Structure formats: structure tokens, C-alpha cells
TISEPA-590579 format. One record per residue (C-alpha): residue in one letter; x, y, z; chain. Coordinates in pm, whole numbers. Example, Ala and Ser with C-alpha at 12.3 -4.5 7.8 and 13.67 -1.06 7.14 Angstrom:
% residues 2
<rec><type>A</type><east>1230</east><north>-450</north><up>780</up><mol>A</mol></rec>
<rec><type>S</type><east>1367</east><north>-106</north><up>714</up><mol>A</mol></rec>
END
This chain:
% residues 98
<rec><type>M</type><east>-729</east><north>-1188</north><up>-317</up><mol>A</mol></rec>
<rec><type>S</type><east>-984</east><north>-1167</north><up>-628</up><mol>A</mol></rec>
<rec><type>A</type><east>-851</east><north>-1148</north><up>-966</up><mol>A</mol></rec>
<rec><type>K</type><east>-955</east><north>-825</north><up>-1007</up><mol>A</mol></rec>
<rec><type>E</type><east>-758</east><north>-726</north><up>-688</up><mol>A</mol></rec>
<rec><type>S</type><east>-429</east><north>-891</north><up>-746</up><mol>A</mol></rec>
<rec><type>E</type><east>-421</east><north>-721</north><up>-1138</up><mol>A</mol></rec>
<rec><type>F</type><east>-447</east><north>-406</north><up>-948</up><mol>A</mol></rec>
<rec><type>Q</type><east>-202</east><north>-474</north><up>-709</up><mol>A</mol></rec>
<rec><type>S</type><east>36</east><north>-614</north><up>-987</up><mol>A</mol></rec>
<rec><type>S</type><east>-5</east><north>-290</north><up>-1170</up><mol>A</mol></rec>
<rec><type>L</type><east>33</east><north>-95</north><up>-873</up><mol>A</mol></rec>
<rec><type>I</type><east>372</east><north>-292</north><up>-806</up><mol>A</mol></rec>
<rec><type>K</type><east>496</east><north>-206</north><up>-1153</up><mol>A</mol></rec>
<rec><type>R</type><east>390</east><north>164</north><up>-1126</up><mol>A</mol></rec>
<rec><type>I</type><east>566</east><north>185</north><up>-808</up><mol>A</mol></rec>
<rec><type>H</type><east>902</east><north>20</north><up>-929</up><mol>A</mol></rec>
<rec><type>S</type><east>853</east><north>268</north><up>-1228</up><mol>A</mol></rec>
<rec><type>E</type><east>849</east><north>605</north><up>-1005</up><mol>A</mol></rec>
<rec><type>F</type><east>1113</east><north>477</north><up>-745</up><mol>A</mol></rec>
<rec><type>P</type><east>1340</east><north>237</north><up>-959</up><mol>A</mol></rec>
<rec><type>E</type><east>1552</east><north>209</north><up>-604</up><mol>A</mol></rec>
<rec><type>A</type><east>1267</east><north>113</north><up>-386</up><mol>A</mol></rec>
<rec><type>I</type><east>1210</east><north>-201</north><up>-217</up><mol>A</mol></rec>
<rec><type>V</type><east>844</east><north>-323</north><up>-230</up><mol>A</mol></rec>
<rec><type>M</type><east>753</east><north>-613</north><up>-6</up><mol>A</mol></rec>
<rec><type>K</type><east>412</east><north>-811</north><up>-12</up><mol>A</mol></rec>
<rec><type>N</type><east>309</east><north>-894</north><up>360</up><mol>A</mol></rec>
<rec><type>D</type><east>217</east><north>-1173</north><up>467</up><mol>A</mol></rec>
<rec><type>S</type><east>-141</east><north>-1139</north><up>682</up><mol>A</mol></rec>
<rec><type>G</type><east>-136</east><north>-1490</north><up>805</up><mol>A</mol></rec>
<rec><type>Y</type><east>167</east><north>-1363</north><up>1027</up><mol>A</mol></rec>
<rec><type>L</type><east>20</east><north>-1053</north><up>1127</up><mol>A</mol></rec>
<rec><type>Q</type><east>-359</east><north>-1063</north><up>1067</up><mol>A</mol></rec>
<rec><type>G</type><east>-478</east><north>-725</north><up>916</up><mol>A</mol></rec>
<rec><type>V</type><east>-121</east><north>-599</north><up>832</up><mol>A</mol></rec>
<rec><type>P</type><east>-123</east><north>-379</north><up>524</up><mol>A</mol></rec>
<rec><type>D</type><east>-52</east><north>-598</north><up>182</up><mol>A</mol></rec>
<rec><type>L</type><east>283</east><north>-372</north><up>89</up><mol>A</mol></rec>
<rec><type>T</type><east>551</east><north>-217</north><up>228</up><mol>A</mol></rec>
<rec><type>I</type><east>770</east><north>16</north><up>34</up><mol>A</mol></rec>
<rec><type>L</type><east>1138</east><north>109</north><up>153</up><mol>A</mol></rec>
<rec><type>N</type><east>1262</east><north>416</north><up>4</up><mol>A</mol></rec>
<rec><type>D</type><east>1611</east><north>540</north><up>148</up><mol>A</mol></rec>
<rec><type>A</type><east>1532</east><north>616</north><up>477</up><mol>A</mol></rec>
<rec><type>N</type><east>1126</east><north>652</north><up>430</up><mol>A</mol></rec>
<rec><type>W</type><east>866</east><north>421</north><up>427</up><mol>A</mol></rec>
<rec><type>A</type><east>525</east><north>356</north><up>339</up><mol>A</mol></rec>
<rec><type>A</type><east>222</east><north>87</north><up>366</up><mol>A</mol></rec>
<rec><type>L</type><east>-44</east><north>34</north><up>115</up><mol>A</mol></rec>
<rec><type>E</type><east>-337</east><north>-177</north><up>172</up><mol>A</mol></rec>
<rec><type>V</type><east>-446</east><north>-290</north><up>-161</up><mol>A</mol></rec>
<rec><type>K</type><east>-855</east><north>-294</north><up>-262</up><mol>A</mol></rec>
<rec><type>K</type><east>-1036</east><north>-394</north><up>-550</up><mol>A</mol></rec>
<rec><type>S</type><east>-1272</east><north>-81</north><up>-498</up><mol>A</mol></rec>
<rec><type>K</type><east>-1372</east><north>214</north><up>-288</up><mol>A</mol></rec>
<rec><type>S</type><east>-1650</east><north>-19</north><up>-138</up><mol>A</mol></rec>
<rec><type>S</type><east>-1433</east><north>-335</north><up>-77</up><mol>A</mol></rec>
<rec><type>K</type><east>-1486</east><north>-485</north><up>271</up><mol>A</mol></rec>
<rec><type>H</type><east>-1196</east><north>-435</north><up>542</up><mol>A</mol></rec>
<rec><type>Q</type><east>-1108</east><north>-707</north><up>717</up><mol>A</mol></rec>
<rec><type>P</type><east>-1055</east><north>-726</north><up>1067</up><mol>A</mol></rec>
<rec><type>N</type><east>-752</east><north>-531</north><up>1188</up><mol>A</mol></rec>
<rec><type>Q</type><east>-685</east><north>-375</north><up>862</up><mol>A</mol></rec>
<rec><type>D</type><east>-811</east><north>-12</north><up>975</up><mol>A</mol></rec>
<rec><type>Y</type><east>-611</east><north>-1</north><up>1302</up><mol>A</mol></rec>
<rec><type>Y</type><east>-255</east><north>-87</north><up>1127</up><mol>A</mol></rec>
<rec><type>V</type><east>-319</east><north>126</north><up>841</up><mol>A</mol></rec>
<rec><type>K</type><east>-391</east><north>405</north><up>1064</up><mol>A</mol></rec>
<rec><type>M</type><east>-125</east><north>300</north><up>1327</up><mol>A</mol></rec>
<rec><type>M</type><east>118</east><north>271</north><up>1047</up><mol>A</mol></rec>
<rec><type>D</type><east>-10</east><north>606</north><up>914</up><mol>A</mol></rec>
<rec><type>G</type><east>136</east><north>722</north><up>1216</up><mol>A</mol></rec>
<rec><type>M</type><east>433</east><north>649</north><up>1183</up><mol>A</mol></rec>
<rec><type>S</type><east>540</east><north>724</north><up>798</up><mol>A</mol></rec>
<rec><type>Y</type><east>273</east><north>678</north><up>568</up><mol>A</mol></rec>
<rec><type>A</type><east>0</east><north>405</north><up>527</up><mol>A</mol></rec>
<rec><type>A</type><east>-323</east><north>409</north><up>344</up><mol>A</mol></rec>
<rec><type>F</type><east>-581</east><north>206</north><up>158</up><mol>A</mol></rec>
<rec><type>V</type><east>-527</east><north>251</north><up>-208</up><mol>A</mol></rec>
<rec><type>D</type><east>-793</east><north>131</north><up>-506</up><mol>A</mol></rec>
<rec><type>P</type><east>-858</east><north>225</north><up>-856</up><mol>A</mol></rec>
<rec><type>E</type><east>-1025</east><north>534</north><up>-774</up><mol>A</mol></rec>
<rec><type>N</type><east>-787</east><north>683</north><up>-537</up><mol>A</mol></rec>
<rec><type>V</type><east>-453</east><north>550</north><up>-658</up><mol>A</mol></rec>
<rec><type>E</type><east>-345</east><north>901</north><up>-798</up><mol>A</mol></rec>
<rec><type>E</type><east>-379</east><north>1056</north><up>-453</up><mol>A</mol></rec>
<rec><type>V</type><east>-220</east><north>775</north><up>-296</up><mol>A</mol></rec>
<rec><type>M</type><east>50</east><north>796</north><up>-538</up><mol>A</mol></rec>
<rec><type>D</type><east>107</east><north>1157</north><up>-513</up><mol>A</mol></rec>
<rec><type>A</type><east>133</east><north>1074</north><up>-121</up><mol>A</mol></rec>
<rec><type>L</type><east>406</east><north>856</north><up>-185</up><mol>A</mol></rec>
<rec><type>Q</type><east>602</east><north>1080</north><up>-363</up><mol>A</mol></rec>
<rec><type>R</type><east>583</east><north>1320</north><up>-57</up><mol>A</mol></rec>
<rec><type>T</type><east>644</east><north>1063</north><up>189</up><mol>A</mol></rec>
<rec><type>L</type><east>942</east><north>847</north><up>-7</up><mol>A</mol></rec>
<rec><type>R</type><east>1092</east><north>1154</north><up>-155</up><mol>A</mol></rec>
<rec><type>A</type><east>1088</east><north>1316</north><up>186</up><mol>A</mol></rec>
END
């Protein structure tokens, strides 16, 4: 993970904790399941998964599109970057507070 992406991920996790104080945010291990999104967020009976990118044009690794699409069909999953973070946070509000 590049320095800029790791900084964005760190700030995103802080923001999620700020907006969802009771949520559990877990970093997933892509070495265990290649392509699984970076973060899983658990809040009460609701959950979401996010694949963090440093920009909208960042390359998608093998299987990332598959897992984001599959998990989005189960609950909510998305690619998140600094350009779409507000849209994703709005979607998290709808999903995790449902």
C-alpha cells in the first residue's frame, strides 16, 4: 500500500469511528483471501466492506471487482477514494444505521 493510500485509509478509519462510535472496523488480510476489500465495518446487525484506493484511477488488483460486487449484493461494499468519500460515507449512513 502506498504512503498516500495508507494515510487516506488511516484518516478514513478515524472518520468511520467518529461517525459510528460503536462500530468495529477490521482490516482484512489480502494474503489470506486475495482481492477481499481492505476494511470490514460491523455496526449492530449491519455491515459494510470498503476497498481503499488512493485515487479514482488507481489500478484494481485481481479479484477486487469480484469481491466488491459480491459483497455489495449481500449488504454494502464499494471502492472508496478521496474523490468519492462523501458519497461512500452517505451510503454507510444508510447501510449501517438501517
